N, CA and C of each residue as an Amber inpcrd file, in Angstrom:
protein
   651
   0.8360000  -1.1930000   0.0020000  -0.0020000  -0.0010000   0.0010000
   0.8740000   1.2400000   0.0020000   0.5810000   2.1720000  -0.9020000
   1.3810000   3.3900000  -1.0180000   0.8960000   4.4670000  -0.0550000
   1.7930000   5.4190000   0.2000000   1.4420000   6.5840000   0.9930000
   1.6300000   7.8320000   0.1460000   0.7680000   8.7930000   0.3230000
   0.7980000  10.0170000  -0.4550000   1.3910000  11.1380000   0.3780000
   2.3340000  11.8740000  -0.2050000   2.9440000  13.0260000   0.4620000
   2.3560000  14.2970000  -0.1580000   1.6350000  15.0450000   0.6440000
   1.0330000  16.3050000   0.2200000   1.7450000  17.4790000   0.8890000
   1.5040000  18.6750000   0.3700000   2.1170000  19.8480000   0.9770000
   1.2550000  21.0870000   0.7180000   1.3830000  22.0620000   1.5930000
   0.6590000  23.3330000   1.4570000   1.4500000  24.4050000   2.2040000
   0.9820000  25.6420000   2.1210000   1.6270000  26.7360000   2.8330000
   0.6470000  27.3430000   3.8340000   1.1330000  27.6460000   5.0300000
   0.2750000  28.2180000   6.0660000   1.1140000  29.0190000   7.0520000
   0.4360000  29.8400000   7.8190000   1.0520000  30.5830000   8.9130000
   1.0600000  29.7100000  10.1690000   2.2480000  29.4980000  10.7190000
   2.3370000  28.6880000  11.9290000   1.5680000  29.3240000  13.0840000
   1.6620000  30.6350000  13.1910000   0.9420000  31.3320000  14.2570000
  -0.5560000  31.2390000  14.1190000  -1.0310000  31.2810000  12.8880000
  -2.4690000  31.1770000  12.6520000  -2.9870000  29.8250000  13.1060000
  -2.2330000  28.7690000  12.8240000  -2.6300000  27.4320000  13.2400000
  -2.5830000  27.3210000  14.7610000  -1.4930000  27.8160000  15.3600000
  -1.3340000  27.7430000  16.8090000  -2.4000000  28.5520000  17.5450000
  -2.9960000  29.5250000  16.8760000  -4.0430000  30.3380000  17.5000000
  -5.2130000  29.4850000  17.9620000  -5.4260000  28.3530000  17.2840000
  -6.5450000  27.4820000  17.6270000  -6.1460000  26.3900000  18.6190000
  -4.8680000  26.3350000  18.9810000  -4.3670000  25.2710000  19.8530000
  -3.5360000  25.8560000  20.9880000  -4.1060000  26.2910000  22.0810000
  -5.5550000  26.2800000  22.3600000  -6.2700000  27.4670000  21.7180000
  -7.5750000  27.3220000  21.5950000  -8.3940000  28.3710000  20.9700000
  -8.8800000  29.3730000  22.0010000  -8.0360000  30.3030000  22.3500000
  -8.3710000  31.3170000  23.3400000  -8.5100000  32.6690000  22.6450000
  -9.4520000  33.4650000  23.1210000  -9.6630000  34.8190000  22.5870000
  -9.8580000  34.7910000  21.0720000 -10.6750000  33.8610000  20.6040000
 -10.9370000  33.7590000  19.1810000 -11.8940000  34.8670000  18.7310000
 -11.6480000  35.3960000  17.5540000 -12.5430000  36.3930000  16.9690000
 -13.8090000  35.6950000  16.4640000 -14.7970000  36.4920000  16.0930000
 -16.0280000  35.9250000  15.5470000 -15.7330000  35.1420000  14.2710000
 -14.8010000  35.6400000  13.4650000 -14.4290000  34.9310000  12.2460000
 -13.7340000  33.6130000  12.5810000 -12.8790000  33.6350000  13.6070000
 -12.2110000  32.4020000  14.0370000 -13.2320000  31.3600000  14.4780000
 -14.2360000  31.7800000  15.2040000 -15.2630000  30.8540000  15.6900000
 -16.0060000  30.2210000  14.5120000 -16.2800000  31.0140000  13.4860000
 -16.9320000  30.4610000  12.2950000 -16.0270000  29.4300000  11.6260000
 -14.7250000  29.7150000  11.5400000 -13.7960000  28.7480000  10.9570000
 -13.7250000  27.4770000  11.8010000 -13.7700000  27.6540000  13.1100000
 -13.7250000  26.4900000  14.0070000 -14.9460000  25.6120000  13.8000000
 -16.0910000  26.2160000  13.5740000 -17.2890000  25.4330000  13.3040000
 -17.1200000  24.5810000  12.0380000 -16.4560000  25.1570000  11.0420000
 -16.1940000  24.4090000   9.8060000 -15.2340000  23.2460000  10.0780000
 -14.2460000  23.4920000  10.9220000 -13.3020000  22.4250000  11.2840000
 -14.0340000  21.3060000  12.0010000 -14.9480000  21.6540000  12.8810000
 -15.7140000  20.6330000  13.5990000 -16.5330000  19.7950000  12.6250000
 -17.1080000  20.4270000  11.6210000 -17.8460000  19.6790000  10.6220000
 -16.9420000  18.7320000   9.8390000 -15.7370000  19.2030000   9.5090000
 -14.7770000  18.3630000   8.7970000 -14.3270000  17.1980000   9.6660000
 -14.1720000  17.4260000  10.9710000 -13.7580000  16.3580000  11.8760000
 -14.8480000  15.2930000  11.9810000 -16.1140000  15.7140000  12.0400000
 -17.2070000  14.7540000  12.0790000 -17.2330000  13.9190000  10.7890000
 -17.0280000  14.5870000   9.6570000 -17.0170000  13.8850000   8.3760000
 -15.8730000  12.8850000   8.3050000 -14.7150000  13.2650000   8.8310000
 -13.5700000  12.3560000   8.8420000 -13.8660000  11.1340000   9.6890000
 -14.5130000  11.3360000  10.8470000 -14.8430000  10.2020000  11.7070000
 -15.8810000   9.3020000  11.0510000 -16.8430000   9.8850000  10.3510000
 -17.8440000   9.0800000   9.6400000 -17.1780000   8.2050000   8.5860000
 -16.1600000   8.7650000   7.9200000 -15.4220000   7.9830000   6.9230000
 -14.6870000   6.8240000   7.5910000 -14.0720000   7.0790000   8.7360000
 -13.3940000   6.0230000   9.4820000 -14.3870000   4.9610000   9.9470000
 -15.5510000   5.3900000  10.4130000 -16.5800000   4.4460000  10.8580000
 -17.0060000   3.5310000   9.7110000 -17.1210000   4.1140000   8.5170000
 -17.5150000   3.3280000   7.3540000 -16.4580000   2.2580000   7.0340000
 -15.2100000   2.5360000   7.4100000 -14.1160000   1.5870000   7.1740000
 -13.8710000   0.6730000   8.3750000 -14.7110000   0.8150000   9.4110000
 -14.5640000   0.0380000  10.6530000 -13.1970000   0.2840000  11.3050000
 -12.7380000   1.5150000  11.2180000 -11.4880000   1.9120000  11.8700000
 -11.8250000   2.5890000  13.1930000 -11.2740000   2.0560000  14.2750000
 -11.5340000   2.5870000  15.6200000 -10.2100000   2.9540000  16.2760000
  -9.9770000   4.2600000  16.4500000  -8.7510000   4.7360000  17.0810000
  -8.9050000   4.9230000  18.5910000 -10.0860000   4.6270000  19.1210000
 -10.3070000   4.7840000  20.5510000 -10.5600000   6.2230000  20.9590000
 -10.4800000   7.1380000  20.0200000 -10.7400000   8.5570000  20.2530000
 -11.2950000   9.1150000  18.9600000 -12.5730000   9.5230000  18.9420000
 -13.1440000  10.0950000  17.7210000 -12.3890000  11.3660000  17.3200000
 -12.2940000  11.5910000  16.0270000 -11.5360000  12.7460000  15.5330000
 -12.1520000  14.0520000  16.0330000 -13.4820000  14.1190000  16.1180000
 -14.1020000  15.3610000  16.5910000 -13.7690000  15.6170000  18.0690000
 -13.6320000  14.5470000  18.8640000 -13.2280000  14.7330000  20.2600000
 -11.7540000  15.1340000  20.3290000 -10.9400000  14.5550000  19.4580000
  -9.5190000  14.9320000  19.4140000  -9.3770000  16.4130000  19.0950000
 -10.1980000  16.9090000  18.1790000 -10.1540000  18.3360000  17.8520000
 -10.5160000  19.1890000  19.0610000 -11.5400000  18.7790000  19.8160000
 -11.9290000  19.5370000  20.9990000 -10.8160000  19.5320000  22.0490000
 -10.1090000  18.4110000  22.1780000  -8.9570000  18.3600000  23.0840000
  -7.9100000  19.3910000  22.6710000  -7.5710000  19.4040000  21.3820000
  -6.5490000  20.3300000  20.9060000  -6.9510000  21.7820000  21.1190000
  -8.2120000  22.0900000  20.8240000  -8.7080000  23.4490000  21.0040000
  -8.6910000  23.8410000  22.4740000  -8.7940000  22.8460000  23.3650000
  -8.7220000  23.0940000  24.8080000  -7.2850000  23.1610000  25.3140000
  -6.3250000  22.8700000  24.4340000  -4.9100000  22.9570000  24.8190000
  -4.3590000  21.7020000  25.4360000  -4.8980000  20.5380000  25.0340000
  -4.3850000  19.2860000  25.5850000  -4.4630000  18.1690000  24.5430000
  -3.6780000  17.1440000  24.7550000  -3.7140000  15.9600000  23.9020000
  -3.3140000  14.7780000  24.7790000  -4.1470000  14.4990000  25.7810000
  -3.7710000  13.5820000  26.8530000  -4.5900000  12.2980000  26.8850000
  -5.2580000  11.9620000  25.7940000  -5.9870000  10.6990000  25.7610000
  -5.0130000   9.5390000  25.9250000  -5.4530000   8.5070000  26.6520000
  -4.6140000   7.3300000  26.8550000  -4.9190000   6.2200000  25.8520000
  -5.8130000   6.4800000  24.9060000  -6.1330000   5.4750000  23.8890000
  -4.8750000   5.1470000  23.0880000  -4.6990000   3.8680000  22.7640000
  -3.4750000   3.4170000  22.0860000  -3.2470000   4.1420000  20.7780000
  -4.3130000   4.4140000  20.0510000  -4.2010000   5.0270000  18.7310000
  -4.5860000   6.5000000  18.7480000  -4.5390000   7.1270000  19.9160000
  -4.9610000   8.5220000  20.0340000  -4.1440000   9.4520000  19.1430000
  -2.8540000   9.1490000  18.9580000  -2.0180000   9.9910000  18.1240000
  -2.5680000  10.1130000  16.7040000  -3.1490000   9.0370000  16.1950000
  -3.7460000   9.0850000  14.8630000  -4.8950000  10.0860000  14.8170000
  -5.7310000  10.0620000  15.8550000  -6.8670000  10.9810000  15.9050000
  -6.3930000  12.4210000  16.0780000  -5.3940000  12.6170000  16.9300000
  -4.8890000  13.9920000  17.1480000  -4.2480000  14.5500000  15.8790000
  -3.4470000  13.7470000  15.2020000  -2.8100000  14.2430000  13.9740000
  -3.8470000  14.4880000  12.8770000  -4.8780000  13.6560000  12.8160000
  -5.9390000  13.8850000  11.8420000  -6.6730000  15.1810000  12.1410000
  -6.9230000  15.4380000  13.4200000  -7.5780000  16.6850000  13.8150000
  -6.6810000  17.8870000  13.5410000  -5.3970000  17.7600000  13.8340000
  -4.4640000  18.8530000  13.5660000  -4.3930000  19.1370000  12.0700000
  -4.4080000  18.0950000  11.2510000  -4.3670000  18.3060000   9.8050000
  -5.5840000  19.0850000   9.3370000  -6.7230000  18.8520000   9.9670000
  -7.9250000  19.6200000   9.6360000  -7.7270000  21.0940000   9.9520000
  -7.0920000  21.3930000  11.0820000  -6.8140000  22.7920000  11.4270000
  -5.8780000  23.4050000  10.3900000  -4.8390000  22.6650000  10.0050000
  -3.8980000  23.1560000   8.9890000  -4.6320000  23.4070000   7.6710000
  -5.4570000  22.4490000   7.2640000  -6.1600000  22.5600000   5.9910000
  -7.0670000  23.7950000   5.9470000  -7.6560000  24.1400000   7.0800000
  -8.5840000  25.2630000   7.1100000  -7.8890000  26.6110000   7.3230000
  -6.5900000  26.6050000   7.4800000  -5.8750000  27.8570000   7.7160000
  -4.7080000  28.0630000   6.7530000  -4.6360000  27.2470000   5.7190000
  -3.5450000  27.3630000   4.7720000  -4.0380000  27.3570000   3.3420000
  -3.0970000  27.1620000   2.4400000  -3.4090000  27.1270000   1.0220000
  -4.0450000  25.7950000   0.6540000  -4.4850000  25.7000000  -0.5840000
  -4.9550000  24.4130000  -1.0830000  -3.8040000  23.4060000  -1.0660000
  -4.1210000  22.1650000  -0.8100000  -3.1250000  21.1100000  -0.7400000
  -2.7100000  20.6840000  -2.1530000  -1.3970000  20.4500000  -2.3140000
  -0.8610000  19.8850000  -3.5480000  -0.2000000  18.5440000  -3.2020000
  -0.0330000  17.6920000  -4.2010000   0.5820000  16.3790000  -3.9830000
   2.0080000  16.3710000  -4.5180000   2.9330000  15.9700000  -3.6680000
   4.3220000  15.8100000  -4.0800000   4.4790000  14.5080000  -4.8630000
   4.0800000  13.4010000  -4.2650000   4.2120000  12.0980000  -4.9190000
   3.5540000  11.0310000  -4.0600000   3.4360000   9.8410000  -4.6480000
   2.9760000   8.6630000  -3.9300000   4.1330000   7.6700000  -3.8920000
   4.4150000   7.1470000  -2.6870000   5.5350000   6.2330000  -2.5090000
   5.0720000   4.9930000  -1.7540000   5.6930000   3.8620000  -2.0650000
   5.4340000   2.6720000  -1.2710000   5.9020000   2.8850000   0.1690000
   7.0760000   3.5130000   0.3290000   7.6280000   3.8070000   1.6440000
   8.3300000   5.1720000   1.6020000   7.5830000   6.2570000   1.9060000
   8.1840000   7.5800000   1.8420000   9.4180000   7.7340000   2.7170000
   9.4020000   7.1470000   3.9110000  10.5450000   7.3190000   4.8030000
  11.8010000   6.7000000   4.1930000  11.6350000   5.6110000   3.4390000
  12.7820000   4.9950000   2.7720000  13.3340000   5.9210000   1.6960000
  12.4490000   6.5590000   0.9390000  12.8730000   7.4650000  -0.1240000
  13.5960000   8.6720000   0.4610000  13.0330000   9.2690000   1.5140000
  13.6230000  10.4940000   2.0440000  14.8830000  10.2120000   2.8650000
  14.9550000   9.0520000   3.4730000  16.1910000   8.6760000   4.1460000
  17.3080000   8.4560000   3.1220000  16.9690000   7.8470000   2.0000000
  17.9450000   7.6710000   0.9220000  18.4000000   9.0320000   0.3850000
  17.4470000   9.9560000   0.2490000  17.8140000  11.3120000  -0.1790000
  18.7410000  11.9700000   0.8380000  18.4440000  11.7980000   2.1110000
  19.3180000  12.3170000   3.1630000  20.7560000  11.8360000   2.9670000
  20.8860000  10.5370000   2.7580000  22.2200000   9.9340000   2.6370000
  22.9730000  10.4730000   1.4210000  22.2650000  10.5570000   0.2910000
  22.8960000  11.0310000  -0.9440000  23.2730000  12.4980000  -0.8240000
  22.3610000  13.3050000  -0.3000000  22.6210000  14.7380000  -0.1780000
  23.7410000  15.0070000   0.8290000  23.7190000  14.2820000   1.9260000
  24.7830000  14.4470000   2.9310000  26.1430000  14.0950000   2.3330000
  26.2070000  13.0030000   1.5710000  27.4560000  12.6060000   0.9360000
  27.9260000  13.6410000  -0.0730000  26.9810000  14.3790000  -0.6620000
  27.3260000  15.4170000  -1.6330000  27.6810000  16.7460000  -0.9850000
  27.5910000  16.7990000   0.3580000  28.0030000  18.0040000   1.0790000
  26.8880000  18.9160000   1.5410000  25.6260000  18.5050000   1.4080000
  24.5110000  19.3370000   1.8660000  24.4570000  19.3080000   3.4020000
  24.2540000  20.4610000   4.0050000  24.2510000  20.5750000   5.4640000
  23.1380000  19.7330000   6.0940000  23.4170000  19.2220000   7.2930000
  22.4830000  18.3230000   7.9740000  21.1260000  18.9670000   8.2190000
  21.1160000  20.2820000   8.4860000  19.8340000  20.9290000   8.8020000
  18.9880000  21.2280000   7.5700000  19.4800000  20.8170000   6.3800000
  18.7040000  20.9970000   5.1630000  18.2350000  19.6660000   4.5700000
  18.5090000  18.5660000   5.2400000  18.1300000  17.2600000   4.7250000
  16.6170000  17.0390000   4.8620000  15.9720000  16.4440000   3.8690000
  14.5120000  16.4540000   3.8070000  13.7580000  15.6800000   4.8720000
  14.2500000  14.5240000   5.3210000  13.4390000  13.7390000   6.2510000
  13.2040000  14.4730000   7.5560000  14.1370000  15.3580000   7.9480000
  13.9850000  16.0270000   9.2440000  12.9130000  17.1130000   9.2070000
  12.4780000  17.5790000   8.0170000  11.3560000  18.5070000   8.0220000
  10.0620000  17.8690000   7.5350000  10.1430000  16.8630000   6.6790000
   8.9150000  16.1960000   6.2470000   8.2890000  15.4160000   7.3900000
   9.1090000  14.9620000   8.3250000   8.6190000  14.2040000   9.4780000
   8.8650000  14.9470000  10.7990000   8.8680000  16.2620000  10.7460000
   9.2320000  17.0480000  11.9360000   8.1440000  17.0900000  13.0000000
   6.8930000  16.8080000  12.6210000   5.7930000  16.9260000  13.5680000
   5.1940000  18.3210000  13.5690000   4.3550000  18.6370000  14.5460000
   3.6620000  19.9250000  14.5870000   4.6330000  21.0930000  14.7240000
   4.1810000  22.2950000  14.3480000   5.0430000  23.4800000  14.5080000
   5.3370000  23.7600000  15.9840000   6.5040000  24.3300000  16.2330000
   6.9400000  24.5850000  17.6180000   6.0690000  25.6110000  18.3110000
   5.2870000  26.3820000  17.5680000   4.4020000  27.3780000  18.1810000
   3.2910000  26.7230000  19.0110000   3.0040000  25.4440000  18.7780000
   2.0380000  24.7240000  19.6050000   2.7700000  24.3140000  20.8760000
   2.3200000  24.7910000  22.0020000   3.1140000  24.7070000  23.2290000
   2.8670000  23.4640000  24.0710000   1.9860000  22.5710000  23.6460000
   1.7680000  21.3320000  24.4100000   2.0770000  20.1420000  23.5010000
   2.5200000  19.0290000  24.0880000   2.9020000  17.8740000  23.2720000
   1.7060000  17.1620000  22.6740000   1.8700000  16.7120000  21.4440000
   0.8450000  15.9320000  20.7510000   1.4720000  14.5860000  20.3880000
   0.9150000  13.4730000  20.8640000   1.5320000  12.1660000  20.5850000
   1.5220000  11.8340000  19.1120000   2.5780000  11.1790000  18.6560000
   2.6800000  10.8020000  17.2510000   1.7770000   9.5960000  16.9830000
   1.3500000   9.4440000  15.7430000   0.4810000   8.3180000  15.3910000
   1.2240000   6.9760000  15.4940000   0.4800000   5.9470000  15.8150000
   1.0200000   4.6020000  15.7710000   1.3240000   4.2640000  14.3140000
   2.4650000   3.6450000  14.0840000   2.9020000   3.2190000  12.7550000
   3.1500000   4.3900000  11.8060000   3.2750000   5.6000000  12.3440000
   3.7040000   6.7380000  11.5430000   2.7700000   7.1870000  10.4400000
   1.4700000   7.0180000  10.6040000   0.5310000   7.4930000   9.5920000
  -0.7990000   7.8240000  10.2650000  -1.3430000   9.0150000  10.0780000
  -0.8010000  10.1030000   9.2530000   0.4000000  10.7780000   9.9150000
   1.2070000  11.4540000   9.1060000   2.3390000  12.2180000   9.6140000
   2.2350000  13.6770000   9.1850000   2.9150000  14.5450000   9.9210000
   2.9000000  15.9780000   9.6370000   4.3230000  16.5120000   9.7330000
   4.6830000  17.3960000   8.8320000   5.9760000  18.0800000   8.8750000
   5.7850000  19.5670000   8.6560000   6.7050000  20.3550000   9.1670000
   6.6140000  21.8110000   9.0730000   8.0050000  22.3660000   8.7700000
   8.1350000  23.1610000   7.7220000   9.4200000  23.6890000   7.2580000
   9.3190000  25.1940000   7.1470000   9.9410000  25.9610000   8.0400000
   9.8890000  27.4250000   7.9690000  10.3050000  27.9300000   6.5830000
   9.5650000  28.8460000   6.0300000   9.7950000  29.2660000   4.6520000
  11.1850000  29.8500000   4.4300000  11.7290000  30.5120000   5.4450000
  13.0370000  31.1160000   5.2530000  14.1500000  30.0830000   5.0980000
  13.8970000  28.8360000   5.5120000  14.8960000  27.7800000   5.3450000
  14.7570000  27.0630000   3.9980000  13.6180000  27.2400000   3.3480000
  13.4070000  26.5720000   2.0760000  14.3620000  27.0930000   1.0120000
  14.6370000  28.4050000   1.0070000  15.5250000  28.9890000   0.0200000
  16.9110000  28.3690000   0.0290000  17.6040000  28.3250000   1.1760000
  18.9080000  27.6570000   1.2160000  18.8460000  26.1920000   0.8170000
  17.7590000  25.4860000   1.1750000  17.6270000  24.0840000   0.7980000
  17.5260000  23.9380000  -0.7170000  16.7040000  24.7620000  -1.3600000
  16.5460000  24.7080000  -2.8060000  17.8860000  24.9340000  -3.4960000
  18.6130000  25.9480000  -3.0520000  19.9110000  26.2500000  -3.6490000
  20.8890000  25.0790000  -3.4920000  20.9320000  24.5150000  -2.2790000
  21.8440000  23.4120000  -2.0150000  21.4890000  22.1870000  -2.8510000
  20.1980000  21.8960000  -2.9790000  19.7800000  20.7380000  -3.7600000
  20.1280000  20.9130000  -5.2410000  19.9100000  22.1150000  -5.7590000
  20.2020000  22.3580000  -7.1770000  21.6950000  22.2410000  -7.4750000
  22.5060000  22.6430000  -6.5210000  23.9420000  22.5890000  -6.7350000
  24.4710000  21.1680000  -6.8770000  23.7730000  20.2080000  -6.2770000
  24.2540000  18.8110000  -6.3320000  23.4120000  17.9260000  -7.2220000
  22.3500000  18.4670000  -7.8010000  21.3900000  17.6410000  -8.5510000
  22.0760000  16.8090000  -9.6340000  22.9640000  17.4020000 -10.3780000
  23.6080000  16.6940000 -11.4880000  24.6870000  15.7160000 -11.0360000
  24.9860000  15.7230000  -9.7380000  26.0560000  14.8730000  -9.2350000
  25.5600000  13.6610000  -8.4590000  24.2540000  13.5090000  -8.3510000
  23.7220000  12.3770000  -7.5970000  23.2330000  11.2910000  -8.5410000
  23.0200000  10.1160000  -8.0200000  22.6030000   8.9700000  -8.8290000
  21.2920000   9.2470000  -9.5550000  21.2300000   8.8130000 -10.8040000
  20.0310000   9.0290000 -11.6010000  18.8030000   8.3840000 -10.9630000
  19.0050000   7.2930000 -10.2130000  17.8940000   6.5800000  -9.5950000
  17.0720000   7.4550000  -8.6530000  17.7290000   8.4410000  -8.0530000
  17.0430000   9.2580000  -7.0530000  16.9480000  10.7230000  -7.4730000
  17.5000000  11.0380000  -8.6490000  17.5020000  12.4220000  -9.1220000
  16.0780000  12.9350000  -9.3720000  15.2170000  12.0670000  -9.8820000
  13.8440000  12.4910000 -10.1630000  13.1290000  12.9060000  -8.8720000
  13.2850000  12.1010000  -7.8170000  12.6410000  12.4100000  -6.5400000
  13.1240000  13.7620000  -6.0110000  14.4120000  14.0260000  -6.1270000
  14.9410000  15.3140000  -5.6630000  14.4120000  16.4590000  -6.5260000
  14.3100000  16.2440000  -7.8340000  13.7770000  17.2730000  -8.7140000
  12.3430000  17.6450000  -8.3370000  11.5310000  16.6250000  -8.0160000
  10.1590000  16.8740000  -7.6010000  10.0910000  17.6460000  -6.3020000
  10.9820000  17.3300000  -5.3780000  11.0110000  18.0520000  -4.1030000
  11.4440000  19.5010000  -4.3110000  12.4380000  19.7160000  -5.1550000
  12.8750000  21.0950000  -5.4570000  11.7150000  21.8980000  -6.0300000
  10.9870000  21.3050000  -6.9680000   9.8720000  22.0060000  -7.5860000
   8.7960000  22.3560000  -6.5660000   8.5070000  21.4260000  -5.6590000
   7.4800000  21.6820000  -4.6290000   7.9110000  22.8110000  -3.7120000
   9.1480000  22.7650000  -3.2350000   9.6340000  23.8160000  -2.3430000
   9.6900000  25.1590000  -3.0490000  10.1890000  25.1500000  -4.2790000
  10.4110000  26.4050000  -4.9970000   9.1010000  27.0910000  -5.3650000
   8.0630000  26.2890000  -5.6360000   6.7760000  26.8850000  -5.9900000
   6.2740000  27.8220000  -4.9150000   6.2640000  27.3490000  -3.6670000
   5.7790000  28.1810000  -2.5810000   6.8050000  29.2190000  -2.1590000
   8.0880000  28.8540000  -2.1540000   9.1010000  29.8200000  -1.7200000
   9.1620000  31.0160000  -2.6610000   9.0640000  30.7840000  -3.9620000
   9.1030000  31.8880000  -4.9210000   7.9190000  32.8150000  -4.7200000
   6.7460000  32.2330000  -4.5000000   5.5490000  33.0460000  -4.2680000
   5.6960000  33.8630000  -2.9870000   6.1920000  33.2300000  -1.9370000
   6.3850000  33.9000000  -0.6590000   7.3960000  35.0310000  -0.7940000
   8.5150000  34.7660000  -1.4520000   9.5690000  35.7680000  -1.5930000
   9.0990000  36.9620000  -2.4180000   8.2590000  36.6920000  -3.4200000
   7.7990000  37.7530000  -4.3120000   6.6820000  38.5830000  -3.6920000
   5.7900000  37.9140000  -2.9720000   4.6100000  38.5910000  -2.4520000
   4.5850000  38.6820000  -0.9360000   5.7300000  38.5490000  -0.3100000
   5.8480000  38.6180000   1.1520000   4.8610000  37.6660000   1.7990000
   4.9310000  36.4300000   1.3850000   4.1070000  35.4080000   2.0130000
   2.7010000  35.3360000   1.5030000   2.4220000  36.0100000   0.3900000
   1.0730000  35.9580000  -0.1970000   0.0060000  36.2970000   0.8360000
   0.2640000  37.3060000   1.6500000  -0.6750000  37.7330000   2.6740000
  -0.4210000  37.1270000   4.0310000   0.4540000  36.1080000   4.1150000
   0.7930000  35.5200000   5.3980000   1.9290000  36.3080000   6.0210000
   2.0130000  36.3150000   7.3390000   3.1110000  37.0000000   7.9940000
   4.4280000  36.3460000   7.5920000   5.3280000  37.1360000   7.0530000
   6.5660000  36.5790000   6.4990000   7.3400000  35.7780000   7.5290000
   7.3120000  36.2270000   8.7820000   8.1720000  35.5790000   9.7740000
   7.6930000  34.2090000  10.2110000   6.4480000  33.8410000   9.9400000
   5.9870000  32.5210000  10.3880000   5.3460000  31.6930000   9.2870000
   5.5560000  32.0800000   8.0410000   5.0640000  31.2550000   6.9370000
   5.8780000  29.9720000   6.8700000   5.2390000  28.8800000   6.5260000
   5.9070000  27.5870000   6.4620000   5.2490000  26.7030000   5.4160000
   6.0420000  25.7450000   4.9300000   5.5020000  24.6810000   4.0920000
   5.1590000  23.5110000   5.0160000   3.9250000  23.0660000   4.9460000
   3.4700000  21.9460000   5.7590000   3.3770000  20.6940000   4.8770000
   3.8610000  19.5770000   5.4140000   3.7910000  18.3080000   4.7170000
   2.8180000  17.3840000   5.4380000   2.1130000  16.5770000   4.6640000
   1.1760000  15.5950000   5.1980000   1.4480000  14.2620000   4.5030000
   1.6810000  13.2170000   5.2980000   1.9250000  11.8840000   4.7520000
   0.7550000  11.0050000   5.1860000  -0.0190000  10.5400000   4.2240000
  -1.2230000   9.7640000   4.5350000  -1.2650000   8.4900000   3.7010000
  -1.9830000   7.4990000   4.2250000  -2.1590000   6.2650000   3.4670000
  -1.9280000   5.0450000   4.3190000
C-alpha cells in the first residue's frame, strides 16, 4: 500500500491560534465550526471503514482546542494528527501532492544519505522537516500516530531557500535513480518559496510562513 505526500503553505501562528483556541474572533469561531464539521465527516469515513482509534476525531479536535492531547487510547495519536491536519487545511493554502511512494521514509532517508554525501548541510536534509511533527508554536505535546501514519511536517519558509539552492547545486552529481525524486522536491519547495519571496508570504506574515507536509495512506 502506497502513501501520499502532500504539501501546502500556512502561517504557523495562525494554526497555533486554535491550539488552544483562546480569545478567538467571531471569524475564528466560524472557521472552528467548519473544522468541527470536517472532523465529524472524517470520523464518519473512518466508521464506514470500521477503523476505531479509541478517540473520535471530533473529540480529538476539541482536546486540541482546549490545549491538551492527553488521551490514553493506544491510537490517540492518529486521531490527534488527523484533527491537527484539519486545522492546517482550514488555515492554509490548497493542498498539492508531491508524490505517492510505497515507503516515503525509505525514499527520504535515501535522499538524506545522498545529499549528505554530496556535502549538503544536515539541517537541510529532507526527512527532518517532512517528518518534523507539529510546529513549535504549539506549546503542548501531541503524541505521534502509531505506525507513523498520518504524519505531519513543518518547514519554515526562510529555510526553504537555502535548501533549494543546495539541492540544485548537487542535482547533477547524484545517482540518476534518485534524481527524479529530488527534482520533484525542489519544484514543490520552490513553488511556494518563490511566491512567498515575491509577495511577502502571499498575505501571510513573512516571519511565520511555512510549508506543511502531510503523509497519509
